[in-house]
C-alpha positions as CSV (number, residue, x, y, z in Angstrom):
1,X,34.6,73.1,19.2
2,X,33.1,69.5,19.1
3,X,32.6,68.1,22.5
4,X,34.0,64.7,23.6
5,X,30.5,63.2,23.5
6,X,29.7,64.6,20.0
7,X,33.0,63.3,18.7
8,X,32.4,59.8,20.0
9,X,28.9,59.9,18.5
10,X,30.2,61.1,15.2
11,X,32.8,58.3,15.0
12,X,30.7,55.6,16.6
13,X,29.5,54.4,13.2
14,X,32.4,55.7,11.2
15,X,33.6,52.4,9.9
16,X,30.6,51.9,7.7
17,X,30.5,55.6,6.6
18,X,34.2,56.0,5.7
19,X,34.0,55.1,1.9
20,X,31.0,57.4,1.4
21,X,32.7,60.2,3.4
22,X,35.7,59.9,1.2
23,X,33.6,60.2,-2.0
24,X,31.9,63.3,-0.6
25,X,35.1,65.2,0.0
26,X,35.6,68.4,-2.0
27,X,38.2,68.0,-4.9
28,X,41.5,69.5,-4.0
29,X,41.0,69.6,-0.3
30,X,43.9,68.0,1.6
31,X,42.9,65.0,3.8
32,X,44.6,64.3,7.1
33,X,44.5,60.6,7.8
34,X,44.4,59.7,11.5
35,X,45.7,56.3,12.5
36,X,45.1,55.1,16.1
37,X,45.5,51.8,17.9
38,X,43.3,52.6,20.9
39,X,39.6,53.4,21.3
40,X,37.6,56.2,19.7
41,X,36.9,57.6,23.2
42,X,40.6,57.9,24.0
43,X,41.3,59.5,20.6
44,X,38.6,62.2,21.2
45,X,40.6,64.8,23.3
46,X,43.7,64.3,21.1
47,X,41.7,64.9,17.9
48,X,40.1,68.0,19.5
49,X,43.6,69.4,20.1
50,X,44.7,68.6,16.5
51,X,41.7,70.2,15.0
52,X,42.0,73.3,17.1
53,X,45.6,73.8,16.2
54,X,44.8,73.4,12.5
55,X,42.0,75.9,12.9
56,X,44.3,78.4,14.4
57,X,46.6,77.9,11.4
58,X,43.7,78.5,9.0
59,X,42.8,74.9,8.2
60,X,39.1,74.5,8.9
61,X,37.3,71.2,8.5
62,X,34.7,71.3,5.7
63,X,36.4,74.3,4.1
64,X,40.0,73.6,3.3
65,X,40.9,70.4,5.1
66,X,39.2,67.0,5.8
67,X,39.9,64.2,8.1
68,X,39.8,60.4,7.7
69,X,39.8,58.3,10.9
70,X,41.1,54.7,11.2
71,X,40.7,53.5,14.8
72,X,41.8,49.9,15.7
73,X,39.8,49.9,19.0
74,X,42.6,48.2,20.8
75,X,43.0,45.5,18.1
76,X,46.6,46.3,17.2
77,X,46.6,43.5,14.5
78,X,44.2,45.7,12.5
79,X,46.6,48.6,12.2
80,X,48.4,47.5,9.0
81,X,45.2,47.1,7.0
82,X,43.9,50.4,8.4
83,X,47.1,52.2,7.5
84,X,46.9,50.7,3.9
85,X,43.4,52.0,3.6
86,X,44.5,55.5,4.4
87,X,47.2,55.2,1.7
88,X,44.6,54.0,-0.8
89,X,42.5,57.1,0.1
90,X,45.5,59.2,-1.0
91,X,45.6,61.3,2.2
92,X,48.0,64.2,2.3
93,X,49.5,63.2,5.6
94,X,49.1,60.4,8.1
95,X,48.9,61.4,11.7
96,X,50.2,58.4,13.6
97,X,51.2,60.3,16.7
98,X,49.3,58.3,19.4
99,X,49.7,54.7,20.3
100,X,53.5,54.3,20.1
101,X,55.7,52.1,17.9
102,X,53.0,49.8,16.6
103,X,51.1,52.7,15.0
104,X,54.2,54.3,13.6
105,X,55.5,51.0,12.1
106,X,52.1,50.3,10.5
107,X,52.2,53.7,8.8
108,X,55.8,53.3,7.8
109,X,55.1,49.8,6.2
110,X,52.1,51.1,4.3
111,X,53.9,54.0,2.5
112,X,57.3,55.4,1.8
113,X,56.0,58.5,0.1
114,X,53.0,60.0,2.1
115,X,54.3,62.2,4.9
116,X,53.9,60.7,8.4
117,X,53.9,62.4,11.8
118,X,54.5,60.0,14.6
119,X,54.9,60.0,18.4
120,X,57.4,57.6,20.1
121,X,58.1,56.9,23.8
122,X,61.6,55.5,22.8
123,X,64.3,56.7,20.5
124,X,62.9,56.5,16.9
125,X,66.4,56.1,15.6
126,X,66.9,52.9,17.6
127,X,63.5,51.8,16.3
128,X,64.5,52.4,12.7
129,X,61.8,54.9,12.1
130,X,64.2,57.7,11.1
131,X,67.9,58.1,10.1
132,X,68.6,60.7,12.8
133,X,66.7,63.1,15.0
134,X,68.1,66.2,13.3
135,X,67.8,64.8,9.8
136,X,65.0,62.2,9.7
137,X,65.3,61.5,6.0
138,X,62.5,59.7,4.3
139,X,58.8,60.5,4.8
140,X,58.6,60.4,8.7
141,X,59.1,62.9,11.5
142,X,57.4,63.6,14.8
143,X,58.2,63.6,18.5
144,X,60.0,61.4,21.0
145,X,59.1,61.5,24.6
146,X,60.4,59.5,27.5
147,X,64.2,59.5,28.2
148,X,66.3,57.6,30.7
149,X,66.3,60.7,33.0
150,X,62.5,60.6,33.0
151,X,62.4,56.9,33.9
152,X,64.8,57.5,36.8
153,X,62.7,60.4,38.0
154,X,59.6,58.2,38.0
155,X,61.3,55.6,40.3
156,X,62.4,58.4,42.6
157,X,58.9,59.9,42.8
158,X,57.3,56.5,43.5
159,X,59.9,55.8,46.2
160,X,59.1,59.1,47.8
161,X,55.4,58.3,47.9
162,X,55.9,54.9,49.6
163,X,59.3,55.1,51.4
164,X,58.5,52.2,53.6
165,X,57.9,49.8,50.7
166,X,60.5,47.0,50.3
167,X,59.9,46.6,46.6
168,X,57.9,47.8,43.6
169,X,56.6,46.1,40.5
170,X,57.4,47.2,37.0
171,X,54.7,46.2,34.5
172,X,56.2,45.8,31.1
173,X,55.8,44.0,27.8
174,X,59.1,42.2,27.4
175,X,58.6,41.5,23.7
176,X,58.2,45.2,22.9
177,X,61.0,47.2,21.1
178,X,63.6,48.6,23.5
179,X,62.0,47.2,26.6
180,X,65.4,46.0,27.8
181,X,66.6,49.6,28.0
182,X,63.4,50.5,29.8
183,X,64.0,47.7,32.4
184,X,67.7,48.5,32.8
185,X,67.0,52.2,33.4
186,X,64.4,51.5,36.1
187,X,66.7,48.8,37.8
188,X,69.6,51.2,37.9
189,X,67.4,53.9,39.5
190,X,66.1,51.4,42.0
191,X,69.5,50.1,43.0
192,X,70.6,53.7,43.7
193,X,67.8,53.9,46.2
194,X,68.4,50.5,47.7
195,X,65.1,49.4,46.3
196,X,64.1,46.1,44.8
197,X,62.3,46.0,41.4
198,X,60.2,43.0,40.3
199,X,59.4,42.8,36.6
200,X,55.9,41.5,35.5
201,X,55.3,40.7,31.9
202,X,52.1,41.3,30.0
203,X,51.9,40.3,26.3
204,X,48.3,41.4,25.8
205,X,45.3,42.6,27.8
206,X,44.3,39.0,28.5
207,X,47.3,38.8,30.8
208,X,46.3,41.7,33.1
209,X,44.1,39.8,35.6
210,X,46.7,37.1,36.1
211,X,49.6,39.6,36.4
212,X,47.8,41.7,39.0
213,X,46.8,38.6,40.9
214,X,50.5,37.7,41.0
215,X,51.3,41.2,42.3
216,X,48.8,40.9,45.0
217,X,50.1,37.4,46.0
218,X,53.6,38.8,46.2
219,X,52.4,41.9,48.1
220,X,54.4,44.4,46.0
221,X,54.7,47.8,47.6
222,X,54.1,49.9,44.6
223,X,53.6,49.7,40.8
224,X,55.2,51.5,37.8
225,X,53.7,51.1,34.4
226,X,55.8,51.0,31.2
227,X,55.0,53.7,28.7
228,X,53.8,51.4,26.0
229,X,50.8,51.3,23.7
230,X,49.3,48.1,25.2
231,X,49.1,49.7,28.6
232,X,48.3,53.3,27.5
233,X,45.3,52.0,25.6
234,X,44.0,50.3,28.7
235,X,44.6,53.1,31.3
236,X,41.2,52.9,33.0
237,X,41.4,49.1,33.3
238,X,44.9,49.1,34.8
239,X,44.0,51.9,37.2
240,X,41.0,49.9,38.4
241,X,43.1,46.8,38.9
242,X,45.7,48.8,40.9
243,X,43.0,50.1,43.1
244,X,41.5,46.6,43.5
245,X,44.8,45.3,45.0
246,X,45.4,48.5,46.8
247,X,48.8,49.2,45.2
248,X,50.1,52.8,44.6
249,X,50.6,53.2,40.9
250,X,52.7,55.7,38.9
251,X,52.5,56.0,35.1
252,X,53.8,58.3,32.4
253,X,50.4,59.8,31.4
254,X,47.8,61.8,33.2
255,X,44.9,59.7,32.0
256,X,45.9,56.9,34.3
257,X,45.6,59.3,37.3
258,X,42.3,60.6,36.1
259,X,41.1,57.0,36.0
260,X,42.1,56.4,39.6
261,X,45.9,55.8,39.6
262,X,48.0,57.6,42.2
263,X,50.5,59.6,40.2
264,X,51.9,60.3,36.7
265,X,55.1,61.9,35.6
266,X,55.8,62.5,31.9
267,X,55.5,64.7,28.9
268,X,52.6,67.2,28.9
269,X,49.7,65.7,26.8
270,X,48.5,69.0,25.7
271,X,51.9,70.3,24.6
272,X,52.7,67.0,22.8
273,X,49.4,67.3,20.9
274,X,50.0,70.9,19.9
275,X,53.6,70.4,18.7
276,X,52.8,67.4,16.6
277,X,49.7,69.2,15.1
278,X,52.0,72.1,14.2
279,X,54.1,69.6,12.2
280,X,50.9,68.6,10.3
281,X,50.3,72.3,9.5
282,X,53.9,72.7,8.2
283,X,53.5,69.6,6.0
284,X,50.2,70.8,4.6
285,X,52.0,74.1,3.9
286,X,54.5,72.3,1.7
287,X,57.4,71.4,4.0
288,X,58.9,67.8,3.8
289,X,59.2,65.5,6.8
290,X,62.9,64.9,5.9
291,X,63.6,68.6,6.7
292,X,61.7,68.6,10.0
293,X,63.8,67.4,12.9
294,X,62.2,65.0,15.3
295,X,61.3,67.0,18.4
296,X,62.1,66.1,22.0
297,X,59.6,66.7,24.7
298,X,60.5,69.8,26.7
299,X,57.5,70.2,29.0
300,X,56.8,67.6,31.7
301,X,54.1,67.4,34.3
302,X,53.5,65.7,37.6
303,X,49.9,64.8,38.4
304,X,48.8,63.5,41.8
305,X,45.4,62.0,42.8
306,X,44.8,62.8,46.5
307,X,41.5,60.9,46.5
308,X,43.4,57.7,45.6
309,X,46.1,58.5,48.2
310,X,43.5,58.8,50.9
311,X,41.8,55.5,49.8
312,X,45.2,53.8,50.0
313,X,45.9,55.2,53.4
314,X,48.9,57.2,52.1
315,X,50.0,60.6,53.4
316,X,51.8,62.3,50.6
317,X,55.0,64.0,51.5
318,X,55.2,67.8,51.3
319,X,58.1,67.4,48.8
320,X,55.8,65.8,46.3
321,X,52.8,68.1,46.9
322,X,55.0,71.1,46.4
323,X,56.1,70.1,42.9
324,X,52.7,68.7,41.6
325,X,51.5,70.5,38.5
326,X,48.0,69.2,39.1
327,X,46.3,67.7,42.2
328,X,43.1,65.7,41.7
329,X,41.0,65.8,44.9
């Protein structure tokens, strides 16, 4: 298995090498095009999971499958051109499973014929990606993750961690698709707890420093991060900013906690990777996206960073410690 370091080294100069790599591919070997809005480093563990699942199904790189990578390195505006480049390479399937709606829409706009496997934090029917979950129609299928129940649970967990806090901040991108529902669900959960929620808007990474300065000035008691590509692609930066203003932070994905955030609750990264990779296998085996129902996440995990809790002077309640799937110490 390729290590994380080797993968990053391999892809470090990939942009210049892609055309040559495409010419060198064996005739008749299906190509999986990977479209990603974040960084090469963040893609590495997801790619490792994808390749492992394909290997287990009999698809081995260099023998009977090849990969083309198009990584936007956090420049989301590049996604449409990168998606179109994959289409021009005539890939067998586009794996647009990481990075949320922006990646999925870029792939959808680029082709209506090449199969696409996507991942979405909100209802893909509402986004217009598919006709329905059970019968997607068209050339797209994949997985949808966060639900209103998960959002409510996140607020409850954050409140349990800081019961004495008068309020909490919700960092969101208000221009993003379906953000209103995101905000409404969190506000409803907060009201049920008698808790006040303050919404902070970030349109791009250039807003982060100003937004966190405003949080510090208002002395918010805790922070919840929206599950959105802009934030997921900058997990380490946001975790560091939360630590810098000494605010307990909860996110959807484990990588925020690994970077120093306090907690995460959301779909299992490893299970999401495996399930979406299995859809790639089924498409390579001849099945059509229109016949593959959009999956709902069924496995969720709660990750807690006790080192961060100690640095913040927090004593985590036994009720949270008892349900943690992973504790980072």
